[in-house]
C-alpha positions in Angstrom: 119.1 55.3 58.1 119.2 58.1 60.7 116.0 59.0 62.7 114.1 62.1 61.4 113.0 64.4 64.1 109.7 66.2 63.9 110.9 69.2 65.8 110.8 73.0 65.5 112.7 73.0 62.2 110.4 70.5 60.5 107.2 72.0 61.9 108.3 75.6 61.8 104.8 76.8 60.9 103.4 75.5 64.2 105.7 77.6 66.4 104.9 81.3 66.5 105.9 84.1 68.8 103.7 84.6 71.9 102.5 88.0 73.1 101.2 89.1 76.5 97.6 90.2 75.8 97.8 92.7 78.7 99.4 95.8 77.1 101.4 98.2 79.3 101.0 101.9 79.3 103.8 104.5 79.0 105.5 105.8 82.1 103.4 108.5 83.8 103.4 111.2 86.5 100.3 112.1 88.4 98.8 115.6 88.7 100.2 118.2 91.2 99.7 121.7 89.9 95.9 122.0 89.4 95.2 121.5 93.1 96.9 124.8 93.8 94.7 126.8 91.4 92.8 128.2 94.3 91.6 131.4 92.7 88.5 130.8 90.6 85.6 132.9 89.5 82.9 132.8 92.2 80.4 135.3 91.1 80.8 136.1 87.4 78.8 139.1 86.1 78.0 137.5 82.7 79.3 135.2 80.0 82.3 136.7 78.3 85.6 136.1 76.5 87.7 136.7 79.6 87.4 136.7 83.4 88.8 139.8 85.3 89.7 139.2 88.9 89.3 142.3 91.1 91.9 143.0 93.8 91.6 145.7 96.5 94.8 147.6 97.5 95.4 148.1 101.2 95.8 151.6 102.6 99.2 152.8 103.6 100.0 152.4 107.3 99.3 155.6 109.2 101.2 156.2 112.5 101.1 160.0 112.9 99.1 161.3 115.7 96.0 163.4 115.0 95.5 167.1 115.9 92.6 167.9 118.0 91.3 170.7 115.8 92.5 169.6 112.3 90.5 167.1 110.3 92.4 164.3 108.5 93.0 164.4 104.8 91.1 161.6 103.0 93.1 159.2 100.9 91.9 157.3 97.8 91.0 153.7 97.7 92.8 151.6 95.1 92.1 148.5 93.1 93.5 146.4 90.3 92.4 143.8 87.8 94.0 140.6 86.6 92.5 139.3 83.4 92.5 135.6 82.4 91.3 134.6 79.0 90.2 131.0 78.7 91.0 129.0 75.5 89.9 125.7 74.2 92.1 122.7 74.5 91.6 119.1 73.4 92.8 116.0 71.6 91.2 113.0 70.0 91.9 109.6 68.4 90.0 107.5 65.9 89.8 103.7 66.1 88.3 101.4 63.6 86.0 98.4 63.9 88.6 96.1 62.4 91.3 96.9 64.9 88.8 96.6 67.7 87.8 93.1 66.5 91.2 91.8 65.5 93.6 93.1 68.2 95.1 90.5 70.5 95.2 93.0 73.4 92.7 92.5 76.2 90.5 95.5 76.9 91.2 97.5 73.8 88.5 100.2 74.3 89.2 100.8 78.0 92.9 101.1 77.2 92.2 103.7 74.5 90.1 105.7 77.0 92.9 105.4 79.6 95.4 106.9 77.1 93.1 109.8 76.2 92.3 110.5 79.8 96.0 110.6 80.8 96.7 112.9 77.8 94.1 115.3 79.3 95.7 115.3 82.7 99.2 115.6 81.3 98.2 118.5 79.0 96.3 120.5 81.6 99.0 120.0 84.2 101.5 121.3 81.7 99.4 124.4 81.1 99.3 125.1 84.9 103.0 124.6 85.2 103.7 127.0 82.2 101.5 129.6 83.9 103.7 129.5 87.0 106.9 129.5 84.9 105.9 132.7 83.0 104.2 134.5 85.9 106.1 133.8 89.0 108.8 136.1 90.4 112.1 134.5 89.3 115.4 134.4 91.0 118.4 132.0 91.2 120.1 130.3 94.2 123.0 132.7 93.8 120.8 135.7 93.0 122.6 136.2 89.8 121.9 135.3 86.1 120.6 131.9 85.3 123.4 131.5 82.7 126.0 131.9 85.4 124.8 128.9 87.5 127.4 126.1 87.9 127.0 122.5 88.7 127.7 123.4 92.4 124.8 125.8 92.6 122.3 123.2 93.9 119.2 123.8 96.0 119.5 124.0 99.8 117.0 124.3 102.6 118.5 127.7 103.5 117.7 129.0 100.0 114.1 127.8 100.4 113.9 129.3 103.9 114.9 132.6 102.3 112.0 132.3 99.8 109.6 131.5 102.6 110.8 134.5 104.5 110.1 136.7 101.5 106.6 135.4 101.1 105.9 135.7 104.8 107.5 139.1 105.1 105.3 140.3 102.2 102.1 139.2 104.1 101.3 136.3 101.7 99.4 133.7 103.6 100.4 130.0 103.5 98.6 127.9 100.9 98.8 124.5 102.5 97.5 124.7 106.0 100.3 126.5 107.9 102.8 125.7 105.1 103.9 127.2 101.9 104.0 124.8 99.0 107.2 123.8 97.1 106.9 122.0 93.8 110.2 120.8 92.6 111.9 118.3 90.2 113.0 114.9 91.6 116.6 115.8 90.7 116.4 118.9 92.9 114.7 116.9 95.7 117.6 114.5 95.6 120.0 117.3 96.5 117.7 118.4 99.4 117.3 114.9 100.8 121.0 114.0 100.7 122.3 117.2 102.3 123.6 116.5 105.8 124.5 119.8 107.4 122.9 120.8 110.6 120.6 123.2 108.8 119.7 120.8 106.0 117.0 118.1 105.4 118.6 115.5 107.6 118.3 117.6 110.7 114.5 117.7 110.5 111.8 115.4 111.9 109.7 115.3 108.7 106.2 116.1 109.8 103.5 113.6 108.7 100.2 113.7 110.5 96.9 112.1 109.4 97.2 110.6 105.9 94.0 112.4 104.9 95.9 115.7 105.2 98.3 114.8 102.5 97.8 115.8 98.9 98.7 114.5 95.4 102.4 114.4 95.0 103.2 115.5 98.5 106.3 113.7 99.9 107.3 115.7 103.1 106.7 118.7 105.3 109.6 120.7 106.9 110.5 124.2 107.9 107.0 125.6 107.2 107.1 124.1 103.7 105.1 121.3 102.1 107.2 119.5 99.4 105.7 118.2 96.2 107.7 116.3 93.6 106.9 116.6 89.9 108.9 115.8 86.7 106.9 118.6 85.0 108.9 121.2 86.9 110.7 123.1 84.1 114.2 122.0 83.1 116.3 124.5 81.0 118.8 122.3 79.1 122.2 123.9 79.1 120.7 127.0 80.8 123.6 127.5 83.2 127.3 127.9 82.7 129.2 125.3 80.7 126.1 123.5 79.5 124.8 122.9 83.1 121.0 122.1 83.1 119.0 124.4 85.4 115.7 123.6 87.2 112.8 125.6 88.3 111.2 125.1 91.7 108.0 126.9 92.6 107.3 128.2 96.1 103.6 129.1 96.4 101.5 131.2 98.8 97.8 131.8 98.6 96.4 133.4 95.5 99.5 132.3 93.5 97.7 130.4 90.8 94.3 131.0 89.4 92.0 129.2 86.9 89.2 130.6 84.7 87.2 127.6 83.7 84.3 127.8 81.2 84.2 124.0 80.5 86.2 121.7 82.8 88.3 119.0 81.2 86.2 116.0 80.3 86.2 112.9 78.0 84.0 112.9 74.9 82.8 109.8 73.0 82.4 111.4 69.6 79.5 110.5 67.3 79.9 107.6 64.9 79.0 109.3 61.6 80.4 107.0 58.8 77.9 105.1 56.7 78.8 101.7 58.1 79.5 102.8 61.7 83.0 101.5 61.7 85.0 104.5 62.9 84.8 105.5 66.6 86.2 108.8 67.9 87.2 109.4 71.5 88.8 112.6 72.8 89.0 115.2 75.6 88.0 118.8 75.7 88.5 121.7 78.1 87.8 125.5 77.9 89.9 127.1 80.5 93.1 129.0 81.3 95.6 129.1 84.2 97.4 132.2 85.2 99.6 133.5 88.0 97.2 135.8 89.9 99.7 137.4 92.3 103.2 137.2 90.9 104.7 138.0 94.3 102.9 135.0 95.8 104.6 132.6 93.4 108.3 132.4 93.6 110.4 130.5 91.0 113.8 129.6 92.4 116.2 128.3 89.8 119.1 125.9 90.7 121.3 123.3 89.2 121.3 119.6 90.4 124.2 117.4 91.2 122.6 114.6 89.2 121.5 116.7 86.3 123.2 117.0 82.9 126.3 118.8 83.9 
């Protein structure tokens, strides 16, 4: 009579799938845009439904010489308003006592808080990016229509130098020390970093400096520009010619992006109100708005990418 084995077939109920009790989070990108929202209400007259930012206009340059016996003609001062209307934003989840007690995952409550917290960052960063997308002065690398861009119309350092010259020539001050800021998609950054001409990225000694000077998302400094990489830079699928994807890159000077903030983004542990106290809410809330304050100080340069969907 053959031996009978007490293996996995005979004792199938004793062999079960194993799970790692440490759960992983979804892939994430850090915050970049909010740090450039430099224009904020500093002396608000009163509570209100919107915040109006007041801007003075400069007087026209006067170069004519004065006559000894003729008085000058007075000119009028000028001003303008940019109005930003805050809105409420938020999200929340509900968890139950049963899932909290029966889950195999380690650190269930901290994990839920982590997910909600990241959703707040992701949402507010997207609001800031959308404000630049809609408010910035937009052009393309070939100065034509976005729909005519081909796969060869990629970003170059000379195109960014041109945008820097426009900002500097219009008297817009740098926003990042002595540099203007460039926020661009990783696909666009690839084209910049792999270009090898004498006027391109490879010709520069990328300035570093003290690590404390560097900001979130900053990867390099060159040609009077600080470069920030963000996957939240807008992609227009099939926005160019022959279904070429196009990418927005934002070149920022001072006063480009503003924020009217009534209640900053924060996490809320909601009240447990069910009769047996089994349902726990957690969410985030913010009462604010981002807006492009000076459209000329925010440039949106649209290009294709050699590694995009072409």
